VEXDREN-2710 file (C-alpha; in Angstrom, 1 decimal):
% VEXDREN-2710
k/r/px/py/pz
1/MET/-183.8/-52.8/39.8
2/ILE/-183.9/-51.8/43.6
3/LEU/-181.6/-54.5/44.6
4/ALA/-178.8/-54.1/41.4
5/ASN/-178.5/-50.8/43.0
6/SER/-178.6/-51.1/46.3
7/ASP/-175.0/-50.4/47.1
8/ILE/-175.4/-46.9/45.6
9/ILE/-179.0/-46.3/46.8
10/SER/-178.2/-46.9/50.1
11/ARG/-175.6/-43.8/49.9
12/HIS/-178.0/-41.6/47.9
13/PRO/-181.2/-42.6/48.7
14/ALA/-182.8/-40.1/45.9
15/GLN/-181.5/-42.7/43.2
16/LEU/-184.6/-44.7/44.1
17/TYR/-186.4/-41.7/42.2
18/TYR/-184.0/-40.6/39.6
19/SER/-182.2/-43.3/38.3
20/ALA/-184.2/-46.8/38.4
21/LEU/-187.7/-45.2/37.9
22/PRO/-186.5/-43.7/34.6
23/PHE/-185.0/-47.6/33.6
24/LEU/-188.0/-49.6/34.6
25/PRO/-188.7/-51.8/31.7
26/SER/-191.7/-51.0/30.1
27/ASP/-194.3/-53.7/30.2
28/THR/-194.2/-54.0/33.8
29/TYR/-196.2/-53.2/36.1
30/LEU/-194.2/-50.8/38.1
31/ALA/-192.9/-48.9/34.9
32/ARG/-197.0/-48.5/34.3
33/GLN/-197.4/-47.5/38.9
34/TYR/-194.8/-45.5/38.9
35/PRO/-193.6/-43.2/36.1
36/ALA/-190.4/-41.5/36.0
37/PRO/-190.8/-37.8/37.4
38/ARG/-190.1/-35.3/35.4
39/GLY/-186.2/-33.2/34.7
40/CYS/-184.3/-36.8/34.9
41/ILE/-182.9/-38.8/32.5
42/SER/-185.3/-39.3/29.7
43/VAL/-184.8/-42.8/27.3
44/LEU/-185.6/-42.3/24.1
45/ALA/-184.2/-45.2/22.9
46/GLY/-183.5/-48.1/23.3
47/ARG/-185.4/-49.1/27.2
48/GLU/-185.8/-52.7/27.6
49/ASN/-189.4/-53.9/27.9
50/SER/-189.2/-57.2/30.0
51/TRP/-187.4/-57.6/32.8
52/THR/-183.4/-58.4/32.7
53/PRO/-182.1/-62.0/34.0
54/ILE/-179.8/-60.6/36.0
55/LEU/-179.8/-60.4/39.8
56/PHE/-177.5/-58.9/41.1
57/THR/-173.0/-58.9/40.5
58/LEU/-170.3/-59.5/43.1
59/PRO/-166.6/-58.1/43.0
60/GLY/-163.9/-60.8/42.9
61/ASP/-162.2/-63.5/40.6
62/VAL/-163.8/-67.2/41.2
63/ALA/-167.0/-68.2/42.9
64/ALA/-168.8/-71.8/43.7
65/PHE/-172.2/-72.5/45.4
66/ALA/-173.2/-74.3/48.7
67/PRO/-174.8/-77.7/48.0
68/GLY/-178.1/-76.5/48.4
69/GLY/-177.3/-73.6/46.3
70/HIS/-178.7/-70.8/49.3
71/MET/-174.8/-69.4/49.7
72/ILE/-172.0/-68.2/47.4
73/THR/-168.1/-68.1/47.9
74/VAL/-166.2/-65.9/46.1
75/GLY/-162.6/-65.8/45.9
76/SER/-160.7/-62.7/45.6
77/GLU/-157.2/-61.1/46.3
78/ASP/-158.2/-60.8/49.7
79/GLY/-159.8/-64.1/50.7
80/ILE/-163.0/-65.4/50.8
81/GLN/-166.7/-64.0/50.8
82/ILE/-169.8/-65.9/51.6
83/TYR/-172.9/-64.1/50.1
84/ASN/-176.4/-65.2/50.4
85/ALA/-177.2/-66.4/46.8
86/SER/-180.7/-65.1/46.9
87/ASN/-179.8/-61.0/47.4
88/GLY/-176.5/-60.8/47.3
89/LEU/-175.7/-59.3/50.7
90/LEU/-172.3/-60.4/52.1
91/ASN/-172.8/-62.9/55.6
92/SER/-168.8/-63.6/56.1
93/SER/-165.3/-63.1/55.3
94/ILE/-162.3/-64.4/55.7
95/GLU/-158.9/-63.3/55.2
96/ARG/-156.0/-65.3/53.1
97/ILE/-153.4/-65.9/54.3
98/SER/-151.6/-67.2/51.2
99/SER/-148.8/-65.5/48.9
100/MET/-150.1/-63.2/47.4
101/ASP/-148.0/-63.5/43.9
102/TYR/-151.2/-66.9/44.3
103/ILE/-154.3/-65.8/42.3
104/PRO/-157.9/-67.8/42.8
105/CYS/-158.2/-69.6/39.8
106/SER/-160.9/-72.2/41.6
107/ALA/-163.4/-72.9/44.6
108/ALA/-165.7/-75.3/45.9
109/PHE/-167.3/-75.4/49.2
110/THR/-167.3/-78.8/51.6
111/GLU/-170.1/-81.2/51.0
112/ASP/-171.5/-80.1/54.2
113/GLY/-171.4/-76.7/53.3
114/SER/-168.8/-76.1/56.5
115/GLY/-165.6/-75.3/54.9
116/VAL/-164.1/-74.1/51.3
117/VAL/-161.7/-75.3/49.4
118/VAL/-159.8/-72.4/46.5
119/VAL/-157.3/-73.2/44.3
120/LEU/-154.4/-70.1/43.5
121/LYS/-152.2/-70.3/41.1
122/ASP/-148.7/-68.7/40.1
123/GLN/-147.4/-68.5/36.7
124/TYR/-144.5/-66.7/34.6
125/LEU/-143.3/-66.7/31.3
126/LEU/-139.5/-67.7/30.2
127/PRO/-137.7/-66.2/28.0
128/HIS/-137.9/-68.8/25.6
129/GLY/-141.8/-68.6/25.7
130/ASN/-142.1/-71.5/28.3
131/ARG/-144.7/-71.3/31.0
132/LYS/-143.8/-72.0/34.4
133/VAL/-147.0/-72.7/36.7
134/SER/-147.4/-73.5/40.6
135/TYR/-150.8/-74.2/42.5
136/GLN/-151.7/-73.3/45.7
137/ILE/-154.2/-75.0/48.0
138/GLU/-156.1/-73.1/50.6
139/LYS/-158.7/-74.2/53.3
140/PHE/-160.9/-72.1/55.0
141/ASP/-162.9/-72.9/58.1
142/LEU/-166.5/-71.6/58.2
143/VAL/-167.5/-72.3/62.0
144/LYS/-163.8/-71.2/63.1
145/GLN/-163.5/-68.8/60.4
146/SER/-159.8/-69.2/59.5
147/GLY/-158.0/-70.6/57.2
148/ARG/-154.5/-72.3/56.2
149/VAL/-152.6/-73.3/53.3
150/TRP/-152.5/-76.9/53.2
151/ARG/-150.7/-77.8/50.2
152/THR/-148.6/-76.0/47.2
153/THR/-147.3/-77.7/44.5
154/GLN/-143.5/-77.1/42.6
155/TYR/-143.4/-74.6/39.7
156/ASN/-143.8/-77.0/36.6
157/ASP/-143.7/-76.2/33.2
158/TRP/-147.6/-75.8/32.3
159/PHE/-150.1/-78.4/33.5
160/PRO/-154.0/-78.5/34.3
161/LEU/-155.1/-78.7/38.0
162/LYS/-158.8/-79.8/38.7
163/LEU/-160.9/-79.4/42.0
164/SER/-163.8/-81.8/42.1
165/GLU/-166.9/-80.5/42.7
166/HIS/-167.0/-80.4/46.6
167/GLY/-163.2/-79.9/47.2
168/SER/-162.7/-83.7/47.9
169/TYR/-159.9/-84.3/45.2
170/ILE/-157.5/-82.5/43.2
171/ALA/-156.2/-83.8/40.5
172/PHE/-153.3/-82.7/38.2
173/SER/-150.8/-84.0/35.6
174/GLU/-147.4/-84.7/36.1
175/HIS/-143.7/-85.1/33.8
176/GLU/-140.6/-86.0/34.3
177/ASN/-138.5/-86.7/31.6
178/SER/-140.2/-88.9/29.3
179/ASP/-143.0/-90.6/32.3
180/ALA/-146.4/-88.7/33.2
181/ARG/-148.8/-89.5/35.6
182/ILE/-152.1/-87.7/36.9
183/CYS/-151.8/-87.2/40.5
184/ILE/-154.6/-87.0/42.9
185/TRP/-154.6/-85.1/46.3
186/LYS/-157.2/-85.8/48.7
187/THR/-158.0/-83.0/51.1
188/ASP/-159.1/-85.1/54.2
189/GLY/-155.1/-86.1/54.3
190/SER/-155.7/-89.2/53.1
191/ASP/-153.0/-90.7/50.9
192/ASP/-152.5/-89.8/47.2
193/ILE/-153.0/-91.5/44.1
194/SER/-150.8/-92.2/41.4
195/ILE/-151.9/-93.0/38.0
196/PRO/-149.3/-93.7/34.8
197/PHE/-150.1/-91.6/32.0
198/GLY/-148.7/-91.6/28.8
199/CYS/-148.7/-88.1/27.3
200/ALA/-148.8/-84.7/27.4
201/VAL/-152.3/-83.8/29.6
202/ARG/-154.2/-80.9/28.4
203/ASP/-157.5/-80.6/30.7
204/LEU/-159.2/-82.7/33.2
205/ASP/-162.5/-83.3/35.0
206/PHE/-163.9/-85.2/37.8
207/ALA/-167.2/-87.1/37.8
208/GLY/-169.6/-86.4/41.2
209/GLU/-167.3/-87.4/44.1
210/SER/-168.9/-90.7/44.6
211/ALA/-168.6/-91.5/40.8
212/HIS/-164.8/-91.9/41.3
213/LEU/-164.2/-91.1/37.3
214/ILE/-162.1/-89.1/36.0
215/ALA/-161.6/-88.2/32.5
216/VAL/-158.7/-86.7/31.0
217/ALA/-157.9/-84.8/27.7
218/ALA/-154.7/-85.6/25.9
219/ALA/-154.6/-87.4/22.1
220/ASP/-157.4/-88.9/22.9
221/ILE/-160.0/-88.1/25.5
222/THR/-159.6/-90.8/28.3
223/ILE/-161.7/-91.7/30.9
224/LEU/-160.6/-93.8/34.2
225/SER/-161.4/-95.0/37.6
226/ILE/-160.3/-93.8/40.7
227/PRO/-158.1/-95.5/42.6
228/SER/-157.0/-98.3/40.1
229/GLY/-156.6/-96.2/37.1
230/ALA/-158.3/-99.1/34.5
231/VAL/-159.5/-96.9/31.7
232/GLN/-163.1/-97.1/31.6
233/ARG/-164.1/-95.6/27.8
234/THR/-161.7/-93.7/25.2
235/LEU/-163.1/-91.2/23.1
236/TYR/-161.9/-89.5/20.1
237/HIS/-161.8/-85.6/19.2
238/GLU/-158.8/-84.4/17.8
239/ASP/-157.3/-81.4/18.9
240/VAL/-159.5/-81.4/22.3
241/GLU/-158.7/-78.8/25.0
242/GLU/-161.7/-78.9/27.8
243/VAL/-163.7/-81.7/28.6
244/ARG/-166.2/-82.2/31.5
245/ILE/-167.9/-84.8/33.1
246/SER/-171.5/-85.2/34.3
247/GLY/-171.8/-86.1/37.9
248/ASP/-172.9/-89.5/37.7
249/GLY/-170.0/-90.1/34.5
250/SER/-173.2/-90.7/32.2
251/PHE/-171.8/-88.1/29.8
252/LEU/-169.4/-86.2/28.6
253/ALA/-169.0/-82.8/27.1
254/SER/-165.9/-81.7/24.5
255/ARG/-164.1/-78.8/22.8
256/THR/-161.5/-77.6/21.0
257/ALA/-160.0/-74.6/20.8
258/SER/-161.8/-73.6/17.6
259/GLU/-164.9/-74.1/19.2
260/GLU/-165.9/-77.0/17.8
261/ALA/-167.9/-79.0/21.0
262/ARG/-169.1/-82.9/21.5
263/LEU/-171.9/-83.9/23.2
264/TRP/-171.1/-88.0/24.2
265/SER/-172.6/-90.9/25.8
266/THR/-169.9/-92.7/28.1
267/THR/-171.9/-95.9/28.6
268/GLN/-172.6/-96.5/25.0
269/GLY/-169.3/-93.9/23.5
270/THR/-171.5/-92.8/20.9
271/LEU/-172.0/-88.6/19.9
272/LEU/-174.7/-87.1/20.7
273/ALA/-174.7/-83.9/19.3
274/THR/-172.1/-81.6/17.9
275/PHE/-172.1/-77.6/18.3
276/ARG/-170.1/-74.4/18.5
277/GLY/-169.3/-73.1/22.3
278/TYR/-166.0/-71.9/24.4
279/CYS/-167.6/-73.0/27.8
280/LEU/-169.4/-76.1/29.0
281/GLU/-170.3/-77.2/32.4
282/PHE/-173.0/-80.1/33.4
283/SER/-175.6/-79.1/35.8
284/HIS/-176.7/-81.5/38.9
285/ALA/-179.5/-84.0/36.4
286/ASN/-176.7/-84.0/33.7
287/ARG/-178.2/-81.0/31.5
288/LEU/-175.3/-79.2/29.3
289/TYR/-174.9/-75.8/29.8
290/VAL/-173.2/-74.2/26.8
291/ALA/-171.7/-70.4/26.7
292/GLU/-171.3/-69.3/23.2
293/PHE/-170.5/-66.2/21.0
294/GLY/-174.2/-63.8/21.8
295/GLY/-176.0/-66.2/24.3
296/GLY/-175.9/-70.1/25.7
297/ARG/-177.8/-73.1/25.2
298/VAL/-178.6/-75.6/27.5
299/TYR/-178.5/-79.4/25.9
300/ASP/-180.4/-82.2/27.4
301/PRO/-178.8/-85.3/26.7
302/ASN/-181.5/-87.7/27.4
303/ASP/-183.2/-86.4/24.5
304/VAL/-181.1/-84.2/22.5
305/THR/-183.3/-81.4/22.4
306/PHE/-181.8/-77.5/24.0
307/LYS/-183.1/-74.3/24.9
308/SER/-181.8/-70.5/24.6
309/PHE/-180.7/-68.1/27.3
310/SER/-179.5/-65.2/27.9
311/LEU/-175.5/-64.5/28.6
312/PRO/-173.7/-61.2/28.3
313/LEU/-170.6/-61.0/25.9
314/ASN/-167.7/-61.1/27.9
315/ALA/-168.5/-64.4/30.1
316/SER/-165.7/-66.5/30.7
317/SER/-167.4/-69.4/32.6
318/ILE/-171.0/-70.6/33.9
319/LEU/-172.0/-72.7/36.5
320/PRO/-175.7/-73.4/37.0
321/THR/-177.5/-73.8/41.0
322/PRO/-177.9/-77.5/41.9
323/ASP/-181.3/-76.7/41.3
324/GLU/-180.7/-74.5/38.1
325/SER/-182.8/-71.5/39.4
326/GLN/-180.0/-69.5/39.0
327/ILE/-176.7/-69.7/37.2
328/LEU/-173.0/-67.9/37.9
329/ILE/-171.2/-65.9/35.3
330/HIS/-167.7/-65.2/35.1
331/THR/-166.7/-62.0/33.2
332/GLU/-164.0/-59.5/32.4
333/ASP/-164.9/-57.1/35.5
334/ASP/-167.0/-59.2/37.8
335/ILE/-169.4/-62.1/38.9
336/GLN/-173.1/-62.0/38.2
337/VAL/-175.8/-64.0/39.2
338/TRP/-178.9/-65.0/36.5
339/SER/-182.1/-66.1/37.3
340/LEU/-182.6/-69.3/35.2
341/ARG/-186.8/-69.3/35.9
342/GLN/-187.6/-68.6/32.2
343/PHE/-186.2/-69.4/29.0
344/THR/-187.9/-66.3/27.3
345/ASP/-186.2/-63.5/27.0
346/THR/-189.0/-60.8/25.5
347/ARG/-186.5/-57.6/25.2
348/GLY/-185.0/-56.6/22.0
349/ALA/-182.1/-58.4/20.3
350/PRO/-179.1/-57.4/21.6
351/ARG/-176.5/-55.0/19.4
352/TYR/-173.4/-57.3/20.0
353/ASP/-171.7/-55.5/16.6
354/ILE/-171.8/-52.5/17.2
355/LYS/-168.2/-51.6/17.3
356/GLY/-168.3/-47.7/16.8
357/ILE/-170.6/-44.4/17.6
358/ASP/-170.4/-40.9/17.1
359/LEU/-173.7/-38.3/17.5
360/SER/-173.3/-35.3/15.1
361/SER/-172.5/-31.4/16.7
362/ASP/-175.8/-30.9/16.7
363/ALA/-177.2/-34.2/18.0
364/SER/-179.9/-35.1/15.8
365/LEU/-177.7/-37.5/13.8
366/LEU/-176.2/-40.8/15.4
367/GLY/-173.5/-42.8/14.1
368/LEU/-173.4/-46.3/14.1
369/ALA/-169.7/-48.3/13.2
370/THR/-169.9/-52.4/12.3
371/GLU/-167.4/-54.9/11.1
372/THR/-169.7/-54.5/7.8
373/ASP/-171.5/-51.2/8.0
374/ILE/-172.2/-47.9/8.4
375/GLU/-175.5/-46.8/9.9
376/ILE/-177.6/-43.5/9.7
377/TRP/-179.9/-42.9/12.2
378/ASP/-182.2/-39.9/13.4
379/ALA/-181.2/-39.2/17.2
380/ARG/-184.2/-37.2/18.2
381/ILE/-186.7/-40.4/17.4
382/GLY/-184.1/-43.4/17.7
383/GLN/-184.3/-44.7/14.3
384/CYS/-182.1/-46.3/11.2
385/ARG/-182.4/-43.3/8.5
386/GLN/-179.8/-45.2/6.1
387/VAL/-176.8/-48.3/5.6
388/ILE/-174.1/-47.8/4.1
389/HIS/-171.9/-51.0/2.9
390/SER/-168.3/-51.1/4.0
391/LEU/-166.2/-53.6/5.4
392/SER/-164.0/-52.8/8.5
393/SER/-160.3/-54.9/9.3
394/ASN/-160.3/-55.0/12.7
395/TYR/-163.1/-57.3/14.2
396/PHE/-162.8/-55.7/17.9
397/HIS/-163.1/-51.2/16.9
398/ARG/-164.0/-49.2/14.2
399/PRO/-163.9/-45.8/14.6
400/VAL/-166.4/-43.5/13.4
401/ALA/-167.0/-39.4/13.6
402/PHE/-169.0/-36.9/11.8
403/LEU/-167.9/-33.8/9.9
404/PRO/-169.1/-30.7/12.2
405/ASN/-171.5/-29.4/9.6
406/GLY/-173.5/-33.4/9.9
407/GLU/-173.6/-33.9/6.0
408/PHE/-170.2/-36.1/6.1
409/ILE/-169.3/-39.1/8.1
410/VAL/-165.5/-40.7/8.5
411/SER/-164.6/-44.1/9.5
412/SER/-161.7/-47.0/9.0
413/SER/-162.5/-49.4/6.8
414/GLU/-160.0/-52.6/5.1
415/ASP/-158.3/-50.2/2.5
416/GLY/-158.0/-47.3/4.5
417/ILE/-160.0/-44.1/6.6
418/ILE/-163.3/-43.3/4.5
419/MET/-166.0/-40.9/4.3
420/VAL/-169.4/-41.3/3.7
421/ASP/-171.9/-38.5/2.0
422/VAL/-174.7/-39.0/5.3
423/ARG/-177.7/-37.2/2.6
424/ALA/-177.6/-39.5/-0.1
425/GLY/-175.8/-42.3/1.9
426/VAL/-172.7/-42.9/-0.9
427/LEU/-168.9/-43.8/-0.1
428/MET/-167.0/-40.9/-1.7
429/PRO/-163.8/-41.6/-3.6
430/MET/-161.6/-39.9/-1.3
431/MET/-159.7/-42.5/0.9
432/TYR/-157.1/-41.2/3.7
433/TRP/-154.1/-43.5/4.4
434/PHE/-150.2/-43.5/5.6
435/SER/-148.2/-46.2/4.7
436/GLY/-146.5/-46.7/8.2
437/PRO/-142.6/-47.2/9.4
438/GLN/-140.8/-48.9/6.7
439/GLY/-139.5/-52.5/7.5
440/HIS/-142.9/-53.2/9.7
441/ASP/-145.2/-55.9/8.3
442/GLN/-148.2/-53.4/7.0
443/THR/-151.0/-56.3/7.5
444/ASN/-151.8/-55.7/10.9
445/ALA/-152.7/-51.9/11.1
446/SER/-155.7/-50.6/12.2
447/VAL/-157.1/-47.6/12.9
448/GLN/-157.6/-46.2/16.3
449/SER/-159.7/-43.2/16.7
450/VAL/-161.0/-40.5/13.9
451/GLY/-161.6/-36.6/14.5
452/VAL/-162.3/-33.7/12.2
453/SER/-161.3/-30.0/13.1
454/PHE/-163.6/-27.3/13.6
455/ASP/-163.7/-26.0/10.6
456/SER/-163.1/-29.4/8.3
457/SER/-160.6/-29.0/7.1
458/LYS/-158.3/-31.5/8.6
459/LEU/-158.7/-35.2/9.5
460/ALA/-156.6/-36.9/12.3
461/ALA/-156.2/-40.3/13.1
462/ILE/-154.4/-42.7/15.7
463/ILE/-153.2/-45.7/13.7
464/LEU/-151.5/-48.7/15.0
465/TRP/-149.3/-51.3/13.5
466/GLY/-148.7/-54.7/15.1
467/ASP/-145.2/-55.8/13.9
468/GLU/-145.0/-59.9/14.4
469/ALA/-141.6/-60.5/13.7
470/SER/-140.4/-57.5/16.9
471/ASN/-143.8/-58.5/18.8
472/GLU/-143.7/-54.4/19.1
473/GLU/-147.0/-52.0/18.9
474/ILE/-146.1/-49.2/16.8
475/ARG/-148.6/-46.0/16.9
476/TYR/-148.8/-42.9/14.9
477/ILE/-150.9/-39.7/15.3
478/CYS/-151.4/-38.5/11.2
479/VAL/-153.2/-35.0/10.2
480/TRP/-154.6/-35.1/6.8
481/ASP/-155.7/-32.3/4.4
482/LEU/-159.4/-33.1/3.8
483/SER/-159.8/-31.9/0.8
484/SER/-157.2/-33.5/-0.7
485/GLY/-156.0/-36.1/0.8
486/THR/-152.6/-34.8/1.7
487/LEU/-151.1/-35.9/4.5
488/LEU/-149.7/-33.5/6.4
489/HIS/-147.8/-34.7/9.4
490/HIS/-147.0/-37.7/11.5
491/LEU/-145.7/-38.6/14.6
492/GLU/-144.7/-41.4/16.3
493/CYS/-146.1/-42.2/19.9
494/SER/-144.0/-44.3/22.3
495/GLU/-146.8/-45.5/24.2
496/PRO/-150.9/-46.5/24.3
497/VAL/-152.8/-43.1/23.7
498/GLU/-155.9/-42.7/25.5
499/VAL/-157.9/-39.9/23.0
500/ILE/-157.4/-37.5/20.9
501/ARG/-159.9/-34.3/20.6
502/TRP/-159.7/-31.1/18.2
503/SER/-160.1/-27.8/19.5
504/TRP/-163.7/-26.4/19.5
505/ALA/-162.2/-23.0/18.2
506/ASP/-159.4/-23.5/16.3
507/HIS/-156.4/-26.1/14.9
508/TYR/-155.1/-27.4/17.9
509/LEU/-155.0/-31.4/18.8
510/LEU/-155.4/-32.5/21.9
511/PHE/-153.8/-36.1/22.2
512/THR/-153.4/-37.7/26.2
513/LEU/-150.8/-40.5/26.3
514/TRP/-151.8/-43.5/28.7
515/SER/-149.7/-42.0/31.6
516/GLY/-152.0/-39.4/31.9
517/TYR/-150.2/-36.0/30.4
518/PRO/-151.7/-34.3/27.3
519/ARG/-150.3/-32.8/24.8
520/TYR/-151.2/-30.1/22.3
521/LEU/-150.4/-30.3/18.7
522/ASN/-150.5/-27.0/16.7
523/THR/-151.9/-28.5/13.2
524/GLU/-150.5/-25.5/11.3
525/THR/-147.1/-25.4/12.3
526/PHE/-147.2/-29.2/13.3
527/GLN/-145.1/-28.3/16.4
528/GLU/-145.9/-29.5/20.2
529/GLU/-147.2/-26.6/22.1
530/THR/-147.2/-26.3/25.6
531/LEU/-151.0/-24.8/26.8
532/GLU/-151.2/-23.4/30.4
533/HIS/-154.4/-22.5/30.4
534/SER/-156.6/-24.2/27.8
535/GLY/-159.9/-23.2/28.9
536/ASP/-163.0/-24.6/26.9
537/ARG/-161.3/-25.4/23.8
538/PHE/-161.5/-29.3/24.4
539/GLN/-164.5/-29.3/26.3
540/GLY/-167.1/-29.1/24.1
541/PRO/-170.9/-27.3/24.1
542/ASN/-171.7/-30.2/26.5
543/HIS/-171.2/-30.9/30.3
544/LEU/-170.0/-34.3/29.9
545/TYR/-167.0/-36.0/29.2
546/TYR/-165.1/-38.5/29.5
547/ASP/-162.5/-39.2/31.9
548/ARG/-160.6/-42.7/32.2
549/MET/-163.5/-44.8/31.4
550/ILE/-165.6/-43.0/33.3
551/LEU/-168.4/-40.6/32.2
552/ARG/-168.5/-37.9/34.3
553/ILE/-170.7/-34.4/34.7
554/ARG/-169.2/-30.9/34.7
555/LEU/-171.9/-28.8/37.2
556/SER/-172.3/-24.8/36.7
557/SER/-171.0/-25.0/40.1
558/GLY/-168.2/-26.1/38.9
559/ARG/-168.4/-29.6/40.8
560/GLU/-167.5/-32.6/39.4
561/GLY/-169.3/-36.0/39.7
562/LEU/-170.1/-39.4/38.2
563/LEU/-171.9/-39.0/35.0
564/PHE/-175.1/-41.8/35.9
565/SER/-174.6/-42.3/40.0
566/ALA/-177.0/-45.5/39.4
567/LEU/-177.2/-46.9/36.0
568/PRO/-178.9/-50.4/36.0
569/SER/-175.7/-52.4/36.9
570/HIS/-175.7/-54.7/34.6
571/LEU/-175.4/-51.8/31.8
572/ASP/-171.3/-51.7/31.3
573/VAL/-171.0/-49.2/29.2
574/TRP/-169.2/-50.3/26.5
575/TYR/-169.2/-47.3/23.8
576/PHE/-170.2/-43.9/23.9
577/SER/-170.7/-40.4/22.8
578/LEU/-172.0/-37.4/24.0
579/ARG/-173.5/-34.0/22.0
580/GLY/-175.1/-31.1/24.3
581/ASP/-177.8/-32.7/26.6
582/ARG/-177.9/-36.4/23.9
583/VAL/-176.0/-38.8/25.3
584/CYS/-176.1/-42.6/23.0
585/ILE/-174.7/-45.8/25.0
586/THR/-174.0/-49.6/24.4
587/SER/-173.1/-51.8/27.0
588/ARG/-171.3/-54.9/26.7
589/ASP/-174.4/-57.1/26.6
590/GLY/-175.7/-55.5/23.4
591/GLN/-178.1/-53.2/24.8
592/LEU/-178.2/-49.3/22.8
593/LEU/-179.7/-46.9/24.7
594/LEU/-180.8/-42.7/23.5
595/LEU/-180.9/-40.7/26.5
596/ASP/-182.3/-36.8/27.0
597/THR/-180.0/-35.5/29.8
598/SER/-181.4/-32.3/29.8
599/GLY/-182.4/-31.7/33.3
600/LEU/-179.3/-33.6/34.5
601/GLU/-177.6/-30.8/36.5
602/ALA/-180.6/-30.3/38.5
603/TYR/-181.5/-34.1/38.9
604/MET/-177.3/-34.5/40.0
605/GLU/-178.2/-31.8/42.6
606/ILE/-181.3/-33.8/44.1
607/CYS/-179.4/-37.5/43.9
608/ASN/-176.3/-35.9/45.7
609/LEU/-178.6/-36.3/49.3
610/GLN/-176.3/-38.4/51.0
611/PHE/-177.4/-40.7/53.5
612/GLU/-174.1/-41.2/56.1
613/PRO/-175.5/-44.1/58.8
614/GLU/-173.1/-42.5/61.3
615/VAL/-174.2/-39.6/61.2
616/SER/-177.9/-40.6/60.9
617/HIS/-179.2/-37.5/59.1
618/MET/-179.7/-36.3/55.6
619/LYS/-177.3/-33.6/54.2
620/VAL/-175.7/-32.3/50.5
621/CYS/-172.7/-33.0/49.5
END
C-alpha cells in the first residue's frame, strides 16, 4: 500500500495516515493493528479483504524484463527508463534521438543486460483507407548511457514486425508485387536473412534466441528454420491473426480476431486445447499466459491444466518474468507490475458489468445500471434492495439518474429512455425518444447522459447517432416533458458534449462541450443565454465535483484540490456519483466503493502538509 502511493506520500507525508490506512484490506494484520483515524474517509462498502496483487505502476508505452528479472526497461516518447523490478524505483534513463513521429511498440534487453533494443512505429492512413507504416530500431547502451538509431524500414503497406526475446533478431514481411518474403535483421550487424514466402503475413514470432525457429501466421501457420527457411511444421487455424511460439519451439499458441485461441504441440503437430483469449504469451518454462475478459489463465501444455489469476479489465498485453514471480501488464493508461506469487485471490468478485451509477439527492439510495438490469441499493448500508430487468443497446455505457424525490429513476434501454418506480420496482409505461435527423441510419443511436430538472417536470438527455455511410457522429441535446413524454426541444451539437447538468433552483440546463466552454439553455424559452454569474446553481449542495476526468473538492476557504490525493494507485476511477458527503466509485478493475467523506475538509487540510526536499521543513500549502 505504501509502495503504491509512495510518490504522493513523499510530497504529502500525512497521506500515509489519512489515505492509505482507510483502504487497507480488512483481513490484514496492518488493518487490525492500525485502524483508520477518525475524521478521514470512511469506506462504507467495497473495502477489499485481502491485498491486491498489484505491486506498482510505471508510466510509458512499452516494457520488458531484464534476463534475470531484476530490472524493467520502459520505452516512452522521451527515451528509455530503467526501473528496479522489486520496488519500481527509477535507476537511470537515456533520452531518445529518434524521430518523434515514431512511437515505441516493443522493447527487449540484450542477453547480457548491458543494452536495450526498442522498436518504434509510425503509420498513417491514405484517403482510400490503406495504412502506411515504417519502423525504426533504436539501440541503447546502458554502460555508456547513450542511444542511436540503428535502422529504419521504408514506408509500405501495413506489415508486422517482431523483435526476438533479447533483441538479437528483427523479423518483418516484405511485399513487392506478388513476391513476398520474410526479412530477418541481426542487430549485431552480421548479414541479413531473406526467406521467400508465398503469401501475405499477418503475424510473426521468434522462438528463443538459440532455437532458430520463426512462426508465421498467414493463410496457415508455418514454422520455419532460420536461416535456411525450411518448413518444420504447418498447422491449420482459419483466420488466425496472432501467433506465439515457446522458447524451445515445442509449443505454439494461435488466436483469431474473434478471440478463439488454440494451444498446439509443434513436435507432434497436435491440437492440445481450445479456449478464449485476446492476448497470448509463453513463459520460459513453456507455460502459456492468456488474457481474457475479466481475468487471465495460465496453461501448462505438459499436462494441459490451467490456473486462473487476476487482471485489470483494460489489460492490452502481458509478459511474465523469467521466474514467473511477477507479470507486466500494459493497460490503456500505464504499465502495471503484479505479483504472481499466489494465484488465489480472496477479494470480492469484480463488478465489470456496471455501466452507470447515480446517488439519490439525499444519498440514501444508489442506482447501478448494467447491460441487462437496473439495481437499486440502500446506500446507507451498501446492500442491494431490488433488481429491475431491462436491456440496454449500449454495451459500454448506460446512464442512470434519480428524480429529485428519489421515487423514480430514469435510464436508457433498447427502445429509448425508460422510467422505473423505485419503491415498486417496476417499469413505468412512459418512453422518451427522439427519432433523430432524417436521412441517417438510426440503428446506431445511443444515450450518452440523462438528467431530471429540480422540480421533476423535465427530462434532458444527450443522444448520439453514428452514421456508417458518412462515418459521422451526430449529437443532440433533447428535452422532454416528463409527465407526458412530449419532446419539447432538440439542439444539435457539432462536437462532443462533456457534461449536462440541471440547475438546482431553476430551469437552466448547463452543457459543456469538449472545447471547454459552458453554454446555458433556458428550458422555458429554449433560448441559449449568457450567465456571467451562475453562482452555485450548478454546483449542487455538495463540495465535491467533477472536472475533466478528475474528482475535486471545493473547500470552504475557496481553495480547490483533488478529491483523493492518495486513493490507492490501482483504483482507476471509471464511474462515480457524488451527493453531499457520500461518494460512490467504480474502478476499471471492477471494484465498487461507497465512501463517507463527512470529514473530508479537515482531512484535506491535514494532508496538505507538504514536504519540500530542497527546503527541508514542513509547511502548509
